[in-house]
C-alpha positions in Angstrom: -0.2 -0.1 0.0 2.9 2.5 1.0 4.4 1.7 -2.6 1.3 2.7 -4.2 1.3 5.9 -2.6 4.8 6.7 -3.2 5.3 9.8 -5.5 7.5 9.3 -8.5 10.8 10.6 -8.0 13.7 11.8 -10.6 17.4 11.7 -9.8 20.2 12.4 -12.3 21.9 9.5 -13.9 25.6 8.8 -14.0 26.3 10.3 -17.6 24.5 13.1 -16.7 26.5 13.8 -13.7 29.8 12.9 -15.5 29.0 15.5 -18.5 27.9 18.0 -16.5 31.2 18.0 -14.4 33.0 18.7 -17.6 34.9 22.1 -17.3 33.7 24.9 -19.3 35.5 27.6 -21.5 34.7 30.5 -23.4 36.1 31.8 -26.4 38.3 33.8 -24.3 39.5 30.5 -22.7 38.1 31.4 -19.0 36.6 29.1 -16.8 32.8 29.4 -16.7 30.0 27.7 -14.9 27.7 25.4 -15.8 24.7 26.7 -15.1 22.1 25.8 -17.8 21.3 29.3 -19.3 20.5 28.8 -22.8 19.9 32.5 -23.4 22.9 33.7 -22.2 25.7 34.2 -24.6 28.2 33.2 -22.1 26.9 30.0 -22.0 26.5 29.2 -25.5 30.2 30.3 -26.0 31.0 27.2 -23.7 28.8 25.1 -26.0 30.6 26.2 -29.2 34.2 26.1 -27.6 33.0 22.2 -26.9 31.8 22.1 -30.4 34.7 23.3 -31.9 36.9 20.0 -30.7 35.0 18.2 -33.4 36.4 20.6 -35.9 40.1 20.4 -34.5 39.8 16.7 -34.7 38.6 16.9 -38.6 41.7 19.3 -39.3 44.1 16.7 -37.8 42.2 13.6 -39.8 42.6 15.7 -43.0 46.4 16.3 -42.2 47.1 12.4 -41.6 45.1 11.6 -44.5 47.0 14.4 -46.6 50.4 12.8 -45.3 49.6 9.3 -46.3 48.6 10.9 -49.8 51.6 13.0 -50.0 53.9 9.3 -49.0 52.4 7.3 -51.6 52.4 10.0 -54.7 55.5 11.3 -54.1 57.9 9.3 -52.0 57.1 6.0 -54.0 57.6 8.0 -56.8 61.2 7.9 -56.4 61.3 4.2 -55.3 59.7 2.9 -59.0 63.4 3.0 -60.3 65.3 1.1 -57.6 62.3 -1.0 -57.5 61.9 -2.2 -60.8 64.9 -4.4 -60.8 63.5 -6.6 -57.7 59.7 -6.4 -59.6 61.6 -8.2 -62.6 63.4 -10.6 -60.3 59.8 -11.3 -58.6 57.8 -11.4 -61.9 60.8 -14.3 -63.4 60.2 -16.1 -60.5 56.4 -16.1 -60.6 54.3 -17.8 -63.0 53.3 -14.3 -64.4 49.9 -14.4 -62.6 48.9 -12.2 -59.8 50.9 -10.5 -57.6 54.1 -11.4 -55.6 57.2 -9.8 -53.9 56.9 -6.2 -52.6 54.0 -5.4 -54.6 52.2 -8.6 -53.3 52.8 -7.5 -49.6 51.4 -4.2 -50.2 48.4 -5.3 -51.9 47.8 -7.5 -49.0 48.8 -4.6 -46.3 46.1 -2.3 -47.9 43.9 -5.2 -47.9 43.9 -5.9 -44.1 43.7 -2.1 -43.5 40.4 -1.5 -45.5 38.8 -4.7 -44.2 39.9 -3.6 -40.6 38.6 -0.1 -41.3 35.1 -1.0 -42.8 34.8 -3.8 -39.8 35.0 -0.9 -37.3 32.8 1.5 -39.4 30.1 -1.4 -39.3 30.2 -1.8 -35.9 30.3 1.9 -35.5 26.7 2.2 -37.5 25.2 -0.9 -35.4 26.1 1.7 -32.2 24.4 4.3 -34.2 21.3 2.3 -35.0 21.2 1.5 -31.3 21.6 5.2 -30.4 19.0 6.3 -32.5 16.0 3.9 -31.5 17.1 4.8 -27.8 16.8 8.6 -28.4 13.6 8.1 -30.5 12.1 6.1 -27.6 13.1 9.0 -25.4 11.7 11.7 -27.5 8.7 9.4 -27.7 8.4 9.1 -23.8 8.8 13.0 -24.0 6.3 13.8 -26.5 3.5 11.5 -25.2 4.1 12.5 -21.6 3.4 16.2 -22.8 0.3 15.3 -24.7 -1.1 13.9 -21.5 0.2 16.9 -19.5 -1.6 18.9 -22.3 -5.0 16.7 -21.9 -5.1 17.0 -18.4 -4.7 20.7 -18.4 -7.3 21.2 -21.2 -9.7 19.2 -19.0 -9.2 21.6 -15.8 -9.9 24.5 -18.3 -12.7 22.9 -19.6 -14.1 22.0 -16.3 -13.9 25.5 -14.9 -15.5 27.1 -17.9 -18.4 24.4 -17.8 -19.0 25.1 -13.9 -18.8 28.9 -14.4 -21.3 28.9 -17.6 -23.8 26.6 -15.7 -24.0 29.1 -12.4 -23.9 32.3 -14.8 -26.9 30.2 -16.4 -28.7 29.4 -13.2 -28.2 33.1 -11.9 -29.3 34.9 -15.2 -32.4 32.1 -15.6 -34.1 30.5 -13.2 -33.0 32.2 -10.1 -33.9 35.3 -11.5 -37.9 34.0 -12.1 -37.4 32.9 -8.6 -36.8 36.1 -7.2 -39.6 37.6 -9.2 -42.2 34.8 -8.1 -41.4 35.2 -4.6 -41.4 39.2 -4.1 -44.2 39.0 -2.1 -42.6 36.8 0.4 -39.5 38.3 1.8 -37.9 35.1 3.8 -38.2 33.1 0.4 -37.1 35.9 -1.3 -34.0 36.3 1.2 -33.1 32.6 0.4 -33.1 33.1 -3.3 -30.5 36.1 -3.3 -28.5 34.3 -1.0 -28.2 31.7 -3.6 -27.5 34.3 -6.3 -24.9 35.7 -4.1 -23.3 32.4 -3.3 -23.4 31.4 -6.8 -21.8 34.6 -7.8 -19.3 34.0 -5.3 -18.4 30.6 -6.8 -18.1 32.1 -10.0 -15.5 34.4 -9.0 -13.7 32.1 -7.0 -13.4 29.7 -10.2 -12.5 32.2 -12.3 -9.4 33.2 -9.9 -8.0 29.7 -9.8 -5.2 30.0 -12.1 -2.1 28.2 -12.7 -0.4 31.2 -13.7 -0.6 33.2 -9.8 -0.9 31.8 -6.6 -4.2 32.2 -4.5 -2.6 35.1 -2.4 -2.2 37.1 -5.6 -6.0 36.3 -6.8 -8.5 38.8 -6.3 -11.7 37.2 -5.5 -13.4 39.9 -6.5 -12.6 39.9 -10.0 -16.0 39.4 -12.4 -14.2 38.6 -15.4 -14.2 35.0 -16.4 -10.8 34.0 -17.9 -10.5 30.4 -17.4 -7.4 28.6 -16.4 -4.1 30.1 -17.2 -1.7 27.1 -17.5 2.0 26.5 -16.3 4.3 24.8 -18.3 5.1 21.7 -16.1 7.1 20.1 -19.0 10.8 20.5 -19.3 10.8 22.2 -22.4 12.5 25.6 -23.6 11.4 28.8 -21.9 9.8 30.1 -25.1 7.2 27.0 -24.6 4.5 27.6 -22.1 0.5 27.1 -22.1 -2.1 29.4 -23.3 -5.6 28.8 -22.6 -8.7 31.0 -24.3 -11.5 31.8 -22.3 -13.8 29.2 -24.2 -12.1 26.6 -22.6 -10.0 25.5 -25.9 -6.1 25.5 -26.1 -4.7 28.2 -28.3 -2.3 26.7 -30.7 0.8 29.2 -29.6 4.6 28.5 -28.7 3.1 28.8 -25.0 1.1 25.3 -25.2 2.4 21.7 -24.5 0.2 20.5 -27.0 2.5 22.6 -29.7 5.4 21.8 -27.8 4.8 18.0 -28.2 3.8 18.5 -31.8 7.1 20.5 -32.2 8.9 17.7 -30.9 7.4 15.0 -33.1 8.2 17.1 -35.9 11.9 17.5 -35.3 12.0 13.9 -34.1 11.0 12.8 -37.4 13.8 15.0 -39.2 16.1 13.8 -36.6 15.6 10.0 -37.1 15.5 10.5 -41.2 18.7 12.5 -41.2 20.6 9.9 -38.7 19.1 6.8 -41.0 20.1 8.3 -44.4 23.9 8.8 -42.7 24.0 5.3 -41.2 22.8 4.2 -44.9 25.5 6.2 -46.6 28.3 4.7 -44.2 26.7 1.5 -44.9 26.9 1.8 -48.9 30.2 3.5 -48.8 31.5 0.4 -46.9 30.4 -2.1 -48.9 31.3 -0.4 -52.5 34.9 0.3 -50.9 35.1 -3.6 -50.4 33.5 -4.1 -54.1 36.1 -1.9 -55.5 38.8 -3.3 -54.0 37.8 -7.1 -54.8 36.9 -6.2 -58.5 40.0 -3.6 -58.6 37.8 -1.1 -60.4 39.3 2.5 -60.3 36.0 4.3 -61.3 34.2 2.6 -58.2 37.0 3.6 -55.9 36.8 7.1 -57.6 33.3 7.5 -56.5 33.4 5.7 -53.2 36.4 8.1 -52.4 34.3 11.3 -52.9 31.3 9.8 -50.7 34.1 8.6 -47.7 35.1 12.4 -47.8 31.7 13.4 -47.5 30.8 10.9 -44.6 34.0 11.9 -43.0 33.0 15.5 -42.9 29.3 14.5 -41.7 30.7 12.2 -39.0 33.1 15.2 -37.1 30.3 17.4 -37.8 27.5 15.4 -36.2 29.8 14.9 -33.2 30.4 18.2 -32.9 26.6 19.0 -32.6 26.1 16.0 -30.5 28.8 16.9 -28.1 27.2 20.5 -27.6 23.6 18.7 -27.2 24.9 16.1 -24.9 26.5 18.6 -22.5 23.4 21.2 -22.3 21.2 18.3 -22.1 23.2 17.3 -19.3 23.2 20.8 -17.6 19.7 20.4 -17.8 18.9 17.4 -16.7 21.4 17.8 -13.4 18.6 20.4 -11.8 15.8 20.7 -14.2 13.3 22.2 -11.6 15.3 25.4 -11.1 15.4 26.1 -15.0 11.7 25.6 -15.3 10.9 27.6 -11.9 13.3 30.5 -13.4 12.1 30.7 -17.2 8.4 30.0 -16.0 8.4 32.6 -13.7 10.1 35.0 -15.8 8.0 34.4 -18.9 4.4 34.0 -17.2 4.6 35.5 -13.7 4.2 32.1 -12.1 4.2 32.2 -8.2 6.6 29.9 -6.7 4.4 28.0 -4.4 2.5 26.9 -7.4 5.5 25.7 -9.5 7.0 24.0 -6.2 3.7 22.3 -5.7 3.7 20.5 -8.8 7.2 20.2 -9.6 7.8 18.5 -6.3 4.3 17.1 -5.3 5.9 17.0 -1.7 3.1 15.7 0.9 4.4 18.6 3.2 3.3 21.1 1.0 -0.8 21.9 0.7 -2.3 23.0 -2.4 -2.2 26.7 -3.5 -5.9 26.3 -4.7 -6.8 24.5 -1.3 -8.4 27.6 0.1 -10.5 28.9 -2.8 -11.6 25.1 -3.2 -12.6 24.9 0.4 -14.7 28.4 0.0 -16.1 27.0 -3.4 -17.4 24.0 -1.6 -18.9 25.6 1.2 -20.9 28.1 -1.1 -22.1 25.0 -3.3 -23.3 23.4 0.2 -24.8 26.4 1.2 -26.6 26.7 -2.1 -28.0 23.6 -1.7 -29.2 23.9 1.7 -31.0 27.1 0.7 -32.7 25.1 -2.0 -33.8 22.3 0.1 -35.2 24.8 2.3 -36.9 26.3 -0.7 -38.4 23.1 -1.6 -39.8 22.1 1.2 -41.5 25.4 2.3 -41.9 27.6 -0.5 -43.4 24.9 -3.3 -46.7 24.7 -1.4 -47.1 28.2 -1.4 -46.0 29.0 -4.9 -46.3 26.1 -7.5 -45.1 28.0 -10.2 -41.5 28.3 -8.7 -41.1 24.4 -8.9 -39.5 24.3 -12.7 -37.3 27.0 -12.0 -36.2 25.3 -8.4 -36.1 22.0 -10.2 -33.8 23.5 -13.0 -31.5 25.3 -10.2 -31.2 22.1 -8.5 -30.1 20.3 -11.7 -27.5 22.6 -12.7 -26.1 22.5 -8.9 -26.1 18.8 -9.1 -24.1 19.0 -12.4 -21.9 21.7 -11.0 -20.7 19.7 -8.0 -19.8 16.6 -10.3 -17.6 19.0 -12.3 -16.4 20.4 -9.0 -15.2 17.3 -7.6 -13.8 16.3 -11.1 -11.8 19.5 -10.8 -10.5 18.8 -7.1 -9.2 15.9 -8.3 -7.3 17.4 -11.4 -5.8 20.1 -9.6 -4.0 17.8 -7.3 -0.3 17.4 -8.2 0.2 13.7 -8.6 -1.3 13.8 -12.0 0.7 16.6 -13.6 3.9 15.5 -11.7 3.7 12.1 -12.7 3.6 13.8 -16.4 6.6 16.1 -15.7 8.6 13.1 -14.3 7.8 10.7 -17.0 9.2 13.5 -19.5 12.4 14.1 -17.6 12.8 10.6 -17.6 12.4 10.1 -21.5 14.6 13.0 -21.9 17.3 12.8 -19.6 17.7 9.3 -19.8 17.0 7.4 -23.1 17.5 10.5 -24.8 20.7 11.0 -22.9 21.6 7.4 -23.5 20.7 7.4 -27.2 22.9 10.9 -27.9 25.8 9.2 -26.1 25.7 6.3 -28.5 25.0 8.3 -31.6 28.2 10.3 -30.4 30.3 7.1 -30.1 29.0 6.1 -33.7 30.1 9.4 -35.3 33.3 9.0 -33.6 33.9 5.6 -34.8 33.0 6.6 -38.1 35.3 9.3 -38.5 38.3 7.2 -37.3 37.2 4.7 -39.7 36.9 6.7 -42.7 39.9 8.2 -41.8 41.7 5.0 -42.1 40.0 4.0 -45.3 40.9 7.3 -46.7 44.6 6.7 -45.9 44.5 3.1 -47.4 43.0 4.5 -50.6 46.0 5.8 -52.1 47.8 2.3 -51.3 45.1 0.5 -53.1 44.9 2.8 -55.9 49.0 2.4 -56.7 48.8 -1.5 -56.1 46.1 -1.5 -59.1 47.6 -2.6 -62.3 47.1 0.2 -64.9 45.4 -0.4 -68.3 49.1 -0.5 -70.2 50.1 -3.3 -67.7 46.9 -5.2 -68.2 47.3 -4.8 -72.1 51.1 -6.0 -71.9 50.3 -8.8 -69.8 47.4 -10.2 -72.1 49.9 -9.6 -74.8 52.9 -11.2 -73.5 50.7 -14.4 -72.6 49.5 -14.7 -76.0 52.3 -14.6 -77.6 54.4 -16.5 -75.2 55.4 -20.0 -77.5 56.4 -21.8 -73.9 53.1 -21.0 -72.6 51.3 -22.1 -75.8 53.3 -24.9 -75.7 52.6 -26.1 -72.0 49.0 -25.7 -72.9 49.0 -28.1 -76.0 50.8 -30.5 -73.9 48.4 -30.4 -71.1 45.8 -31.0 -73.9 47.5 -33.5 -75.5 47.9 -35.7 -72.0 43.8 -35.4 -71.9 43.4 -37.0 -74.6 44.8 -40.4 -74.8 43.1 -41.6 -78.1 45.2 -38.9 -80.0 
């Protein structure tokens, strides 16, 4: 039973704490704090510095590939004359088919390097698919929690607007008719006017229930009906907060959790598609590089070299974006309540007691709407008492008032039903559960998926760097068209080869 009543809680994971502990430097190489302030230029500088590490790694990769290219293109050009005699001796000792000696060892080295690099890239692709799936699961949990919270907030607004509309209808309709009928009887008229006064009081109390300000700041004498303003109880950027129109429907604006959830879904679709295309590009490049080495096709190797360069730039670029995203997400997930409280209070003016109640949902805290709800409940009970008294005493003298009295009682019954549902929805447990679920989806699965995607980008960048370093050696080891033509001519004109072939043919023909 105790486990059922336990309020869900959130604690930062180990990865969040480790990434949050990374040192931060701005563009002037000065240490900065790691408080999540996305609108601050100083904080954005720290993310730019962390992202620039991948740019430095890209420059190092380019220098390594360039050094290998210079080594194969320039340094080996002077070795051709010295190695020609060794190649002639190797060719004399061989059968004339395939590679042998120094050239054969070079081809073997290039092949093994290419195979090892492609294997590493395939491992990175598998890690990337898993990380993309984890990130997708985290974003799905985040968006579903946002939509659930949006449904709860819309239900609160709808109940408030329906309750106020019903009470207004009773005041303007049957209660007014009963006052006209009870003009000659002062006790009945006083009871009817008390019902009107209490109904107007309930309307004022429910109109002042707003999640955007505390009950102490709410004016109880406010006669305007504005409905319920909703606070952003979800871990979204500060520009995302809800807005509710007086009619009870949620306005599609950047202040709505439903708008935030739909936006996140669209962004998640683009992110998922971009990573799938990147993974497929890496896989295609790996497969066709192996095919080009096996077939010794120069045109295929040229095409795959261009795509390998593209994949290398995309891998290091995605690593920079993922690094900045992981660090910013770890800063947010280390203390999400502080960011939500500060940003919401700054953008919507929401009081801290309302935010603390819904974000923490502690048993020690009372609802900031407790006083308003208690006064509304007492007012509804007093209305019910007055109506019961009129039902017992006034109908015998004024039978024409029965219809109006029954209408008021019916409206009061539906109002009390809506009021009980409103009390249940205003409890912190439902919205706090959605808030915790969204945090877990973003900071657990989403964080883990981004880390796996970062590892994929790093491994694929290393693999493509090694592949590009080995491709000049593979290009040099391929026989040129002139060599292939000379080999074919020498084989066709060699009398010993044709004589040996004729001998083998005659050996297998005993009847000749």
